[in-house]
C-alpha positions as CSV (number, residue, x, y, z in Angstrom):
1,M,-22.9,18.7,7.0
2,M,-20.9,15.7,6.5
3,T,-19.2,14.7,9.0
4,I,-15.6,12.5,8.9
5,R,-14.8,9.9,11.8
6,P,-12.4,11.4,13.9
7,I,-9.3,9.6,14.7
8,L,-8.3,7.8,18.0
9,A,-5.4,10.0,19.4
10,A,-4.2,7.0,22.1
11,A,-3.6,3.3,22.1
12,L,-7.2,1.6,21.8
13,V,-8.0,-1.1,24.1
14,F,-8.5,-3.5,21.0
15,G,-11.8,-5.7,20.8
16,C,-12.9,-6.6,17.7
17,T,-16.2,-5.1,15.5
18,P,-19.7,-6.4,15.8
19,A,-19.7,-8.4,12.5
20,M,-16.9,-10.3,14.1
21,G,-19.5,-11.1,17.1
22,Q,-16.7,-11.5,19.7
23,T,-15.9,-9.2,22.7
24,K,-12.4,-8.2,23.9
25,D,-12.7,-9.7,27.0
26,D,-14.6,-13.5,25.3
27,A,-11.5,-13.4,22.9
28,D,-8.8,-13.1,25.9
29,A,-10.6,-15.1,28.1
30,R,-10.9,-18.0,25.7
31,A,-7.2,-17.5,24.3
32,A,-6.2,-17.9,28.1
33,A,-8.6,-21.2,28.7
34,T,-7.3,-23.1,25.5
35,E,-3.6,-22.7,26.0
36,A,-3.7,-23.6,29.6
37,Q,-5.2,-26.7,28.3
38,M,-2.0,-27.5,26.0
39,R,-0.1,-30.0,26.3
40,Q,3.9,-29.8,25.7
41,D,4.3,-31.4,22.4
42,E,1.2,-28.6,21.5
43,R,2.8,-25.7,22.3
44,T,5.1,-24.9,19.3
45,V,2.6,-26.0,16.8
46,L,1.3,-22.1,16.2
47,T,4.7,-20.9,16.4
48,H,6.3,-21.8,13.0
49,G,4.3,-22.8,9.6
50,L,5.5,-24.0,6.0
51,W,5.5,-22.0,3.0
52,A,3.1,-24.3,1.3
53,I,4.4,-24.6,-1.7
54,P,5.2,-28.4,-3.1
55,L,8.3,-27.4,-4.6
56,I,11.4,-27.8,-1.7
57,P,13.0,-31.0,-2.0
58,G,12.3,-32.8,1.6
59,V,9.6,-30.8,2.6
60,V,6.2,-32.4,2.9
61,I,3.1,-30.0,2.3
62,P,0.0,-31.8,4.4
63,P,-2.8,-32.6,2.6
64,E,-5.0,-30.3,4.1
65,A,-2.8,-27.0,2.7
66,V,-4.0,-24.5,0.3
67,T,-1.3,-24.3,-2.1
68,G,-0.2,-20.5,-1.3
69,A,1.9,-18.3,0.8
70,G,1.8,-20.3,4.1
71,Y,0.3,-23.0,6.3
72,V,0.1,-23.0,10.2
73,S,-1.0,-26.1,11.4
74,G,-4.2,-26.5,13.9
75,I,-4.8,-28.0,17.1
76,P,-8.1,-30.3,16.4
77,R,-8.1,-31.8,19.8
78,L,-8.3,-28.1,21.2
79,G,-10.2,-26.8,18.4
80,V,-8.1,-24.6,17.0
81,P,-8.4,-23.7,13.4
82,A,-4.9,-23.9,10.9
83,L,-4.5,-20.7,9.6
84,F,-4.2,-21.2,5.5
85,E,-2.3,-17.9,4.4
86,T,-1.9,-16.1,0.8
87,D,-0.5,-13.2,-0.1
88,A,-3.6,-10.8,-1.1
89,S,-2.6,-7.3,-0.4
90,L,-4.5,-7.0,-4.4
91,G,-5.6,-9.7,-4.6
92,V,-5.6,-13.7,-3.9
93,S,-2.2,-14.3,-5.4
94,Y,-1.2,-16.3,-8.1
95,I,2.1,-18.1,-6.7
96,A,2.9,-18.7,-10.2
97,G,0.2,-20.3,-11.2
98,L,0.4,-23.3,-9.0
99,R,-3.1,-22.9,-7.5
100,G,-4.0,-23.5,-11.1
101,D,-6.7,-20.8,-10.6
102,G,-7.4,-16.9,-11.2
103,A,-8.6,-14.1,-9.0
104,T,-9.9,-10.3,-9.2
105,A,-6.8,-8.0,-9.2
106,L,-7.9,-4.8,-7.8
107,P,-5.4,-2.2,-8.7
108,S,-2.2,-1.3,-7.0
109,G,-1.3,-0.1,-3.6
110,M,-0.6,3.2,-4.9
111,A,-3.8,3.4,-6.8
112,M,-5.8,2.6,-4.0
113,G,-3.6,5.2,-2.2
114,A,-5.0,8.0,-5.3
115,T,-8.7,7.3,-4.4
116,W,-8.2,8.8,-0.9
117,N,-11.3,7.2,0.0
118,A,-11.5,4.6,3.0
119,D,-14.5,3.7,2.3
120,L,-13.6,2.2,-0.9
121,M,-11.0,0.5,0.7
122,R,-13.2,-1.5,3.2
123,R,-15.1,-2.6,0.2
124,G,-12.3,-3.9,-1.7
125,G,-10.9,-5.2,1.3
126,A,-14.0,-7.4,1.9
127,M,-14.1,-8.6,-1.7
128,I,-10.5,-10.2,-1.7
129,A,-11.8,-11.6,2.2
130,D,-14.5,-13.7,0.3
131,E,-12.4,-14.5,-2.5
132,A,-9.8,-16.0,-0.2
133,R,-12.3,-17.8,1.7
134,A,-14.5,-19.2,-1.2
135,K,-10.6,-20.6,-2.3
136,G,-9.9,-22.1,1.0
137,F,-7.8,-19.6,3.1
138,N,-8.6,-17.5,6.5
139,T,-5.8,-15.6,6.7
140,L,-4.4,-13.1,4.3
141,L,-0.9,-11.3,4.2
142,G,-1.8,-7.6,3.6
143,G,-1.9,-4.7,3.7
144,G,1.4,-2.8,3.2
145,I,1.6,0.5,5.3
146,N,5.7,1.5,4.9
147,L,6.2,4.8,3.7
148,I,7.2,5.8,0.2
149,R,10.8,7.3,0.9
150,D,12.0,6.3,-1.9
151,P,10.6,6.4,-4.8
152,R,12.4,4.0,-6.4
153,N,11.6,1.0,-4.0
154,G,10.6,-2.1,-6.2
155,R,7.3,-2.4,-4.1
156,T,6.4,1.5,-4.2
157,F,3.2,0.0,-6.0
158,E,2.1,-2.2,-3.0
159,Y,2.3,0.5,-0.7
160,M,-0.4,3.4,-0.1
161,G,1.7,6.9,0.1
162,E,4.1,8.9,1.4
163,D,2.0,10.3,4.5
164,P,1.7,8.9,8.1
165,L,-2.0,9.9,8.3
166,H,-3.0,9.1,4.7
167,S,-1.5,5.9,4.4
168,G,-2.8,4.9,8.2
169,L,-5.8,5.4,7.4
170,L,-6.2,3.9,3.8
171,G,-4.5,1.0,5.1
172,G,-6.3,0.6,8.7
173,A,-9.7,0.4,6.4
174,A,-8.5,-2.4,3.7
175,V,-7.8,-4.3,6.9
176,A,-11.2,-4.0,8.7
177,G,-12.7,-4.8,5.3
178,I,-10.5,-7.9,5.2
179,Q,-11.5,-8.7,9.1
180,S,-15.5,-8.4,8.6
181,R,-15.2,-11.6,6.6
182,H,-14.0,-13.3,9.3
183,V,-10.2,-13.5,7.6
184,L,-7.2,-12.5,9.4
185,A,-5.4,-9.4,8.2
186,T,-1.7,-8.3,8.6
187,V,-0.3,-4.7,8.3
188,K,3.6,-5.1,7.1
189,H,6.4,-4.4,6.5
190,F,7.2,-3.8,10.3
191,A,9.2,-1.7,9.8
192,L,10.9,1.3,7.5
193,N,10.9,-1.4,4.8
194,A,11.9,1.3,2.3
195,Q,14.7,-0.2,0.0
196,E,14.3,-3.5,-1.8
197,S,18.1,-4.2,-3.1
198,G,19.7,-5.6,-0.2
199,R,16.6,-6.2,1.9
200,H,18.0,-9.1,3.9
201,V,20.9,-6.9,5.3
202,V,20.5,-3.3,4.8
203,D,20.1,-1.5,8.2
204,S,17.6,1.5,8.3
205,V,18.7,4.2,10.9
206,I,17.1,6.7,12.1
207,G,16.2,8.3,15.7
208,D,13.0,7.2,17.8
209,D,11.0,10.7,17.9
210,A,11.5,11.2,13.8
211,F,10.8,7.1,13.5
212,R,7.4,7.5,15.9
213,M,6.4,10.7,13.8
214,S,6.3,8.6,10.4
215,D,6.6,5.4,9.6
216,L,6.3,4.2,12.9
217,L,2.8,6.6,12.9
218,A,1.7,5.2,9.9
219,F,1.4,1.8,11.4
220,Q,0.0,2.9,14.8
221,I,-2.8,4.4,13.1
222,A,-3.6,1.3,10.8
223,I,-3.2,-0.7,13.7
224,E,-6.1,1.5,15.4
225,E,-8.3,1.9,12.4
226,G,-8.4,-1.8,11.6
227,R,-7.3,-3.6,14.3
228,P,-5.2,-6.4,12.4
229,G,-5.2,-9.8,14.1
230,A,-1.4,-9.8,13.2
231,V,1.6,-7.4,12.4
232,M,4.0,-8.8,10.1
233,C,7.9,-7.9,10.6
234,A,10.5,-7.1,7.8
235,Y,13.6,-8.4,6.3
236,N,16.0,-5.4,6.9
237,R,17.4,-4.3,10.4
238,V,16.2,-1.3,12.1
239,N,19.2,0.9,14.1
240,G,21.5,-2.3,13.5
241,A,19.1,-5.4,14.8
242,Q,16.7,-7.8,12.4
243,A,13.2,-6.2,12.7
244,C,12.0,-9.6,13.4
245,G,14.3,-10.0,16.0
246,S,14.2,-6.1,17.4
247,N,13.4,-6.0,20.8
248,Y,12.7,-2.4,20.4
249,L,10.0,-3.1,17.3
250,L,8.0,-5.7,18.7
251,N,8.6,-5.6,22.9
252,Q,8.9,-1.6,23.3
253,V,7.1,0.2,20.2
254,L,4.5,-2.5,19.3
255,K,3.2,-4.7,22.9
256,R,4.4,-2.0,25.1
257,D,3.4,1.4,23.9
258,W,0.9,0.6,21.8
259,R,-0.4,-1.7,23.9
260,Y,-0.8,-4.5,20.5
261,P,-2.7,-7.8,21.8
262,G,-2.4,-9.4,18.9
263,F,0.8,-11.8,17.2
264,V,3.9,-10.9,15.1
265,M,4.5,-13.0,12.6
266,S,7.8,-13.1,10.5
267,D,8.1,-12.4,6.9
268,W,9.4,-15.8,5.0
269,G,12.9,-16.1,5.2
270,A,13.3,-13.7,8.1
271,V,13.8,-15.4,10.8
272,R,17.9,-16.4,11.9
273,A,18.0,-17.7,15.7
274,T,15.6,-18.7,18.7
275,D,16.0,-15.7,20.6
276,F,14.1,-13.8,18.1
277,A,11.3,-14.9,20.1
278,L,12.5,-13.4,23.3
279,A,12.9,-10.0,21.4
280,G,9.1,-10.2,20.5
281,L,8.2,-12.2,17.0
282,D,5.3,-14.8,17.9
283,Q,5.4,-17.0,15.1
284,Q,8.0,-18.3,11.8
285,S,6.6,-18.2,8.7
286,G,7.6,-20.5,5.7
287,A,10.5,-21.6,8.4
288,Q,12.0,-24.1,6.0
289,I,13.2,-21.2,4.1
290,D,15.2,-20.2,7.1
291,K,18.6,-22.1,8.0
292,G,16.6,-23.6,11.2
293,R,13.0,-23.9,12.3
294,W,13.8,-21.9,15.3
295,L,10.6,-21.6,16.2
296,A,9.7,-24.9,16.7
297,A,11.7,-27.8,18.5
298,P,14.1,-25.5,19.4
299,L,12.2,-22.9,21.1
300,A,10.3,-26.3,22.7
301,A,14.0,-27.0,24.3
302,A,14.7,-23.6,25.5
303,A,11.7,-23.5,27.2
304,A,12.1,-26.8,29.2
305,R,14.9,-25.4,30.1
306,D,14.2,-21.7,30.5
307,P,11.6,-20.0,32.7
308,A,11.9,-16.8,30.4
309,Y,11.6,-18.9,27.2
310,A,8.4,-20.8,29.0
311,A,6.7,-17.6,29.9
312,R,7.5,-16.2,26.7
313,V,6.0,-19.4,24.6
314,R,3.0,-19.1,26.7
315,D,2.1,-15.3,25.4
316,M,2.8,-16.6,21.4
317,N,0.1,-19.1,21.8
318,R,-2.0,-17.0,24.0
319,R,-1.6,-13.9,21.1
320,I,-2.1,-16.1,18.0
321,L,-5.2,-17.3,19.7
322,R,-6.8,-14.3,20.5
323,S,-6.4,-13.3,17.3
324,I,-8.2,-16.5,15.7
325,Y,-10.6,-15.9,18.6
326,A,-11.3,-12.1,17.6
327,V,-11.8,-12.4,13.9
328,G,-13.6,-15.6,14.3
329,L,-12.0,-18.2,12.5
330,D,-12.9,-20.9,14.6
331,R,-16.3,-20.4,13.9
332,N,-16.3,-19.3,10.3
333,P,-14.3,-21.8,8.5
334,P,-13.3,-21.2,4.6
335,V,-15.7,-22.9,2.6
336,K,-14.5,-22.9,-1.0
337,A,-17.3,-21.9,-3.1
338,P,-17.8,-20.6,-6.6
339,I,-17.0,-17.0,-6.9
340,D,-18.8,-14.2,-8.5
341,F,-15.8,-12.3,-10.9
342,A,-18.5,-10.1,-12.6
343,A,-19.3,-8.7,-9.0
344,N,-16.1,-8.6,-8.1
345,A,-14.5,-6.7,-10.9
346,A,-17.3,-4.2,-10.8
347,V,-15.3,-3.4,-7.0
348,A,-12.1,-3.3,-9.0
349,R,-13.1,-0.9,-11.4
350,A,-14.7,1.3,-8.5
351,V,-11.2,1.7,-7.2
352,A,-9.9,2.4,-10.6
353,D,-12.2,5.2,-11.7
354,E,-11.2,7.0,-7.9
355,A,-7.6,6.4,-8.3
356,I,-6.7,7.6,-11.8
357,V,-5.4,10.9,-11.6
358,L,-5.4,13.4,-14.5
359,L,-1.8,15.0,-13.9
360,R,-2.3,17.9,-17.0
361,N,-4.9,18.7,-19.1
362,Q,-3.5,22.0,-21.3
363,N,-6.6,23.7,-23.1
364,A,-8.8,21.0,-22.3
365,L,-7.8,18.6,-24.9
366,L,-9.7,16.1,-22.6
367,P,-12.5,14.7,-22.3
368,L,-12.2,13.5,-25.7
369,S,-14.7,13.6,-28.1
370,K,-16.9,10.2,-29.1
371,S,-17.0,11.7,-32.4
372,V,-13.6,11.6,-33.0
373,K,-12.8,10.5,-36.6
374,S,-8.9,8.8,-36.0
375,I,-7.0,7.7,-33.0
376,A,-3.8,6.4,-32.7
377,I,-2.7,4.3,-29.7
378,I,1.1,3.2,-29.5
379,G,2.7,1.6,-26.8
380,G,2.3,-0.6,-23.6
381,H,0.6,-3.4,-25.1
382,A,-2.8,-1.2,-24.8
383,D,-4.0,-3.8,-27.6
384,A,-4.1,-6.6,-25.2
385,G,-4.0,-5.3,-21.4
386,V,-2.6,-3.5,-18.5
387,L,0.2,-3.8,-16.6
388,S,1.0,-5.0,-13.1
389,G,3.2,-5.4,-10.3
390,G,5.6,-8.3,-9.8
391,G,6.3,-10.2,-6.6
392,S,4.4,-12.1,-4.0
393,T,1.1,-9.8,-5.1
394,Q,1.0,-10.6,-8.1
395,V,-2.5,-11.5,-9.3
396,E,-3.7,-13.0,-12.4
397,A,-7.3,-13.7,-13.8
398,V,-9.4,-16.4,-14.7
399,G,-7.9,-17.7,-17.6
400,G,-4.2,-16.6,-17.4
401,P,-2.7,-13.3,-18.4
402,A,-3.1,-11.4,-21.4
403,V,0.6,-10.9,-22.0
404,S,3.7,-12.0,-19.7
405,I,6.8,-11.7,-20.9
406,P,9.9,-13.5,-19.1
407,M,12.5,-11.2,-16.9
408,G,15.3,-13.8,-16.5
409,G,15.7,-16.7,-14.0
410,E,15.7,-20.3,-13.7
411,G,13.3,-23.1,-12.3
412,P,10.0,-23.5,-11.6
413,L,9.2,-20.3,-10.1
414,A,10.9,-18.0,-12.3
415,K,7.7,-17.2,-13.8
416,Y,6.7,-15.9,-10.6
417,N,8.9,-12.6,-11.6
418,N,7.0,-12.5,-15.1
419,Q,6.1,-9.1,-16.3
420,T,2.6,-9.9,-16.5
421,Y,-0.8,-7.5,-18.1
422,A,-3.9,-8.5,-16.8
423,P,-6.4,-8.8,-19.7
424,S,-8.1,-5.8,-19.9
425,S,-7.5,-3.9,-23.6
426,P,-7.3,-0.3,-23.0
427,M,-8.0,-0.3,-27.1
428,A,-10.8,-2.4,-26.9
429,A,-12.2,0.2,-24.7
430,I,-11.3,3.1,-26.5
431,R,-12.9,1.4,-29.5
432,A,-16.5,0.8,-27.7
433,L,-16.5,4.7,-26.5
434,A,-16.0,5.8,-29.8
435,P,-17.3,3.7,-32.4
436,S,-17.1,5.3,-35.1
437,A,-13.2,6.5,-34.6
438,S,-10.6,4.7,-36.7
439,V,-8.4,3.4,-34.1
440,T,-5.1,1.8,-34.8
441,Y,-2.3,0.3,-32.9
442,R,1.7,0.8,-33.3
443,D,3.8,-1.3,-30.5
444,G,6.0,1.7,-30.2
445,R,9.1,-0.3,-30.7
446,Y,10.0,1.2,-33.9
447,L,9.9,5.7,-33.7
448,T,9.6,6.1,-37.6
449,D,6.6,3.5,-37.4
450,A,4.8,5.2,-34.2
451,V,5.3,8.6,-35.8
452,A,3.8,7.8,-38.7
453,A,0.6,6.5,-37.5
454,A,0.7,9.7,-35.0
455,R,0.9,11.9,-37.8
456,T,-1.9,10.9,-39.6
457,A,-4.4,10.3,-36.2
458,E,-6.5,13.1,-35.0
459,I,-5.5,12.2,-31.8
460,A,-2.8,9.9,-30.6
461,I,-2.0,8.1,-26.9
462,V,0.8,6.6,-25.8
463,F,0.7,3.9,-23.3
464,A,3.9,4.6,-21.0
465,T,4.9,1.9,-18.7
466,Q,7.3,1.0,-16.0
467,W,7.5,-2.1,-14.4
468,M,8.5,-2.5,-10.8
469,R,8.5,-6.1,-8.5
470,E,9.3,-7.1,-5.4
471,G,13.1,-8.0,-4.9
472,A,14.9,-5.3,-6.6
473,D,14.6,-1.4,-7.1
474,V,14.5,0.2,-10.4
475,P,17.8,2.4,-10.7
476,D,16.4,5.3,-12.1
477,L,13.2,7.5,-12.8
478,S,13.2,7.1,-16.1
479,L,10.8,5.5,-18.4
480,P,12.3,2.2,-19.4
481,E,13.2,0.8,-22.9
482,G,13.3,4.1,-24.6
483,Q,9.9,5.0,-23.5
484,D,10.8,8.9,-22.9
485,A,12.7,9.8,-26.4
486,L,9.3,7.6,-27.6
487,I,7.0,9.8,-25.9
488,A,8.9,13.1,-27.5
489,A,9.0,11.9,-31.1
490,V,5.1,11.3,-30.9
491,A,4.1,14.7,-29.7
492,A,6.6,16.0,-32.1
493,A,4.2,14.7,-35.1
494,N,0.9,15.5,-33.2
495,P,0.6,18.0,-31.1
496,R,-2.5,16.2,-29.4
497,T,-0.7,13.8,-28.0
498,I,-1.8,12.1,-25.0
499,V,0.1,10.0,-22.4
500,V,-1.0,7.3,-20.0
501,L,1.1,6.5,-17.8
502,E,1.1,2.4,-15.9
503,T,3.6,2.8,-13.4
504,G,4.8,1.8,-10.2
505,G,5.1,5.3,-8.3
506,P,6.8,8.6,-9.5
507,V,7.9,8.6,-13.0
508,L,10.2,11.8,-14.3
509,M,8.8,13.5,-17.1
510,P,11.7,15.5,-19.6
511,W,8.7,15.4,-22.5
512,L,6.3,17.1,-20.3
513,E,5.8,20.6,-21.7
514,R,5.7,18.9,-25.3
515,T,2.4,16.9,-24.3
516,P,-0.9,18.5,-23.7
517,A,-2.3,15.9,-21.5
518,V,-1.1,13.5,-18.9
519,V,-3.0,10.6,-17.1
520,E,-1.5,8.8,-14.4
521,A,-3.2,5.2,-14.2
522,W,-0.8,3.1,-11.9
523,Y,-1.2,-0.2,-12.3
524,P,-5.0,-0.2,-12.8
525,G,-6.5,-3.8,-12.4
526,I,-8.8,-6.4,-14.0
527,R,-10.9,-3.2,-15.4
528,G,-8.4,-0.9,-15.8
529,G,-8.6,-0.6,-19.9
530,E,-12.4,0.3,-19.4
531,A,-11.8,2.5,-16.5
532,I,-9.1,4.6,-18.2
533,A,-11.5,4.8,-21.6
534,G,-13.9,6.1,-19.1
535,V,-11.4,8.7,-17.9
536,L,-10.1,9.4,-21.4
537,F,-13.8,10.4,-23.1
538,G,-15.2,11.8,-19.9
539,D,-17.7,9.1,-18.6
540,T,-15.8,9.4,-15.6
541,N,-14.9,12.5,-14.4
542,P,-11.0,12.1,-12.7
543,S,-11.1,12.5,-9.1
544,G,-7.7,10.6,-8.1
545,R,-4.6,12.4,-6.0
546,L,-1.2,12.1,-6.0
547,P,-0.7,10.2,-2.5
548,V,3.2,10.7,-3.1
549,S,5.1,13.5,-4.9
550,F,6.8,13.6,-8.3
551,P,10.0,15.0,-7.8
552,A,11.2,17.4,-10.9
553,S,14.7,15.4,-10.3
554,T,16.3,12.3,-8.4
555,A,18.8,14.7,-7.4
556,D,16.0,16.6,-5.1
557,L,15.4,13.3,-3.4
558,P,17.0,12.7,0.3
559,R,19.4,10.3,-1.4
560,P,20.1,11.1,-4.9
561,E,21.7,8.1,-5.4
562,L,20.1,4.9,-4.2
563,P,22.3,3.2,-1.6
564,Y,23.9,-0.1,-2.6
565,A,22.6,0.0,-6.1
566,G,25.6,-1.7,-7.8
567,D,25.9,-4.5,-5.1
568,S,24.7,-7.9,-6.6
569,D,22.3,-10.4,-4.5
570,A,25.4,-12.8,-3.9
571,A,27.6,-9.6,-2.8
572,F,24.5,-8.8,-0.3
573,A,24.9,-12.7,0.9
574,K,28.9,-12.6,1.2
575,A,28.7,-9.8,2.9
576,D,25.9,-10.7,5.3
577,A,27.4,-13.9,6.3
578,A,30.7,-12.0,7.2
579,G,28.9,-9.6,9.7
580,Q,29.1,-6.3,7.4
581,R,26.3,-3.6,7.7
582,F,24.7,-1.6,5.1
583,P,22.9,1.1,7.1
584,I,21.0,3.6,4.9
585,D,20.9,7.2,6.8
586,Y,17.2,8.3,7.5
587,D,18.0,11.0,9.6
588,I,18.5,13.3,6.5
589,E,15.0,13.6,6.3
590,G,13.8,12.4,9.4
591,A,10.0,13.0,10.0
592,D,9.9,15.0,6.6
593,V,8.8,12.5,4.0
594,G,8.1,13.1,0.7
595,Y,6.0,16.8,0.5
596,R,7.4,17.7,3.6
597,W,11.0,17.0,2.2
598,H,10.1,19.5,-0.3
599,A,8.5,22.3,1.7
600,R,11.8,21.8,4.1
601,T,14.1,22.3,1.1
602,G,12.1,24.3,-0.9
603,R,12.4,22.2,-3.7
604,A,9.7,22.3,-5.9
605,P,8.4,18.8,-7.2
606,L,7.2,18.2,-10.2
607,Y,4.4,17.2,-9.3
608,A,2.9,17.6,-5.3
609,F,1.6,15.4,-3.3
610,G,-2.3,15.4,-3.3
611,H,-2.1,16.7,-7.0
612,G,-5.0,15.8,-9.6
613,L,-7.4,17.6,-12.1
614,S,-11.3,17.4,-12.5
615,Y,-13.5,18.3,-15.5
616,T,-15.3,20.3,-13.3
617,S,-13.9,22.9,-10.8
618,F,-14.2,23.2,-7.1
619,D,-14.1,26.0,-4.2
620,H,-12.9,25.8,-0.6
621,S,-13.7,28.4,2.2
622,A,-11.1,28.6,4.5
623,P,-11.3,26.4,7.2
624,A,-12.9,27.3,10.5
625,V,-11.0,25.2,13.8
626,T,-12.1,24.5,16.6
627,A,-9.5,24.5,20.0
628,G,-9.5,21.7,22.4
629,T,-8.1,18.3,22.8
630,K,-10.1,17.1,19.6
631,P,-9.2,19.7,17.3
632,R,-12.1,19.9,14.2
633,A,-11.9,21.8,11.3
634,R,-15.4,23.0,9.4
635,L,-14.8,24.0,5.9
636,T,-17.4,24.8,2.6
637,V,-16.9,22.9,-0.7
638,R,-18.9,23.7,-3.8
639,N,-18.7,22.8,-7.2
640,T,-18.3,25.6,-9.7
641,G,-18.4,24.1,-12.6
642,T,-20.6,22.2,-14.8
643,R,-20.1,18.7,-14.5
644,A,-20.7,16.6,-11.0
645,G,-17.6,15.6,-9.4
646,R,-15.8,14.3,-6.6
647,D,-13.6,16.6,-4.9
648,V,-10.8,15.8,-2.2
649,P,-10.7,18.9,0.1
650,Q,-7.0,18.7,2.2
651,L,-6.5,20.2,5.6
652,Y,-2.7,20.9,6.2
653,L,-1.1,22.2,9.0
654,V,1.3,25.1,7.9
655,S,2.7,26.6,11.4
656,T,3.5,25.5,14.8
657,P,4.6,27.8,17.9
658,G,7.9,26.6,16.4
659,G,7.9,27.8,13.0
660,T,6.5,27.1,9.5
661,T,5.8,23.9,8.6
662,R,3.8,21.5,6.2
663,R,1.7,18.3,7.1
664,L,-1.4,17.1,6.6
665,A,-4.0,17.0,9.7
666,G,-6.5,15.6,7.6
667,F,-8.8,15.1,4.7
668,A,-12.3,14.7,3.3
669,Q,-14.2,14.1,0.1
670,A,-17.4,15.0,-0.9
671,M,-19.1,14.1,-4.5
672,L,-21.1,17.4,-5.8
673,Q,-24.1,18.3,-8.8
674,P,-22.6,21.2,-10.6
675,G,-23.5,24.2,-8.0
676,E,-24.0,22.2,-5.1
677,A,-21.9,23.1,-2.0
678,R,-21.7,20.9,1.3
679,T,-19.8,22.1,4.9
680,L,-17.8,18.9,5.7
681,D,-16.3,18.8,9.6
682,I,-12.4,17.3,10.1
683,A,-11.1,15.5,12.6
684,I,-7.7,16.8,13.1
685,E,-5.4,14.1,14.5
686,P,-3.7,15.6,17.5
687,R,-0.2,13.5,16.4
688,I,0.1,15.8,13.7
689,L,-0.2,18.7,15.3
690,A,2.5,17.1,18.3
691,D,6.3,16.4,18.3
692,R,7.9,13.8,19.9
693,R,10.2,14.6,22.4
694,D,11.9,12.1,25.5
695,G,9.3,9.6,24.5
696,A,5.9,11.5,24.5
697,W,4.3,12.9,22.6
698,V,3.9,17.5,23.2
699,L,2.0,20.0,21.7
700,R,3.4,23.3,22.4
701,G,0.7,25.7,24.1
702,G,0.6,29.0,21.2
703,R,-1.0,29.6,18.0
704,Y,-1.7,27.1,15.1
705,G,-1.6,27.9,11.4
706,F,-4.1,26.0,9.3
707,A,-5.0,25.8,5.5
708,V,-7.3,24.0,2.7
709,G,-5.3,22.5,-0.1
710,R,-5.7,21.1,-3.6
711,S,-2.5,19.5,-3.1
712,A,0.6,19.9,-0.5
713,S,2.0,22.8,-2.6
714,D,-1.4,24.8,-3.3
715,L,-2.6,25.8,-0.6
716,G,-5.8,28.1,0.6
717,P,-6.1,31.5,3.6
718,V,-4.3,30.4,6.6
719,T,-6.7,30.4,9.6
720,Y,-5.1,30.2,13.0
721,V,-6.4,28.7,16.4
722,T,-4.4,29.2,19.9
723,L,-4.1,25.6,21.3
724,R,-3.0,24.4,24.8
725,E,-0.1,22.7,25.6
726,R,-0.9,19.0,26.1
727,R,1.5,15.8,26.6
728,W,0.8,12.2,26.5
729,N,2.7,9.1,26.0
């Protein structure tokens, strides 16, 4: 029997993993002792940092800083190391080439979410941390825990999905992997950063109960599982207050209710006043971007005249020091060293192999035979590489990108948002697996040319792309640049057309019924081309499961029109200066995000959360559920097909004493040979069974129904169990 590790259901006493070599008491005691020795001039050293890029006039970057996202000076007299910070959710970021080196790009956050594999997330986090240390960094600004409330969000590709349990577990595992290498990790963007357009000014409005059952629960689980040294607050407002100056978010929820012992760092350019410190902010990041270095000299002055600020400064320093000691930054400094990029690329390939989702496979068109005679590959720069997302998480390989397309802008950081393709050619990988095939490529710009190539080929493969980036949302879920029309035309010319999607998240598919096979490859990373070819030809049996619902129409979303989509950055800035608010009502769906919204409204998605096909088949038994304060479910999964494959059975709560519902309560995975069966034991997260009322979790006494699903919309028989009423904070 395989046992899935239970999830902690209450606030943890935060310590460190054995690998860090520290205990909770040791880290706390050392932090208190060091803080007590600080001179007055040292008390704001750790509370602010620089954006460590040498491009802003008048800002001097210390020579010891490593070009990257940030630098926070240390205190050598007390043995306190500096913080060398890099964006690194998907790999050590490129910073528009200013550092002059490359790194290993993991698949996107959405792709990682599609693996449903926490162990793989730990492995990926450790790999990124090792590369970061070899480049001189000791702090990684990742990973992203925000739920996908709107798939048009420009940072959808960075996040792991729409469900709090799923995102919390996987995100926490990635953080644990990073910190196992003595590199401090963050979780971000705290909280409800669900839209990029107007991100500095939009006001995310939601009630406390719904908030704690959804987005906040994802962060809470990730923090419990990963114990990150820092939490990064967001740009947006939450219920009227800036997230980085929100007493509710930082002091009440994070530090009081969850007893989080680490520190809160701001996002870059998200601080507006010194009193953000009283609201719970511990460190101002990239301070030269803000209108003032609020947590430097102004904070010191406030502490000199006001006991409340003086006490807060002591706490800020102890929290930062505690994380430094808990993760072991002082005893394990980064050392620049050669990097084994081949070994690290193998980790990226392993993630991509489990991330690719087979959405559709009519008449078993896939896997392709390696004896196929002719293949027409169309679009997506598939002759050169695979797409990646833009912004601060952009990772580029050693030697640079295969394709880099300017997307506008001026100045030295304009290429920060180039549309970039990693050098992993799907066409080359396809040729390697089908060496006797005639493989031709058409870029897809002209329908006539693409149709002619498709009509004469045995197989046509259209690579379709949707580029997303930080700082701007996509206006809709269509494929840009006429790709929907391209797919329709190619499918009309060749009934054996396969569509490979390289997208940041969900897209609409008006051509779906004319295409027998659809593969979602996401942004698949530095070995993405090889991973795609492996799935197409069956070297890899696809096992990815959707971490997000694909809606049938944007009309089915809680907000069919993207809020404030027509406003420009200049208009947002002007309105912000005038004190204008831009509210977004997330109480429309409340805690019912994604598949839960579909279940509540009865609107069938195009593809459901959890969906994913395989080249084999699996049977699931009905779950046997054990009651108690830590309920569990046991089920048997059997491979009933002829190929080895990995299954991801999902356990859903489908009814409570209050009525019907749909909530992911737990999940597992099993790699099975043909005919093999295995019994899985799944811990059920108690907070998923409960509701929030009056500041507490309340589990009603009565009968609860559970079902095992292949997706949130494809459920097996229901098993009922009676649970006693419980209430906890």
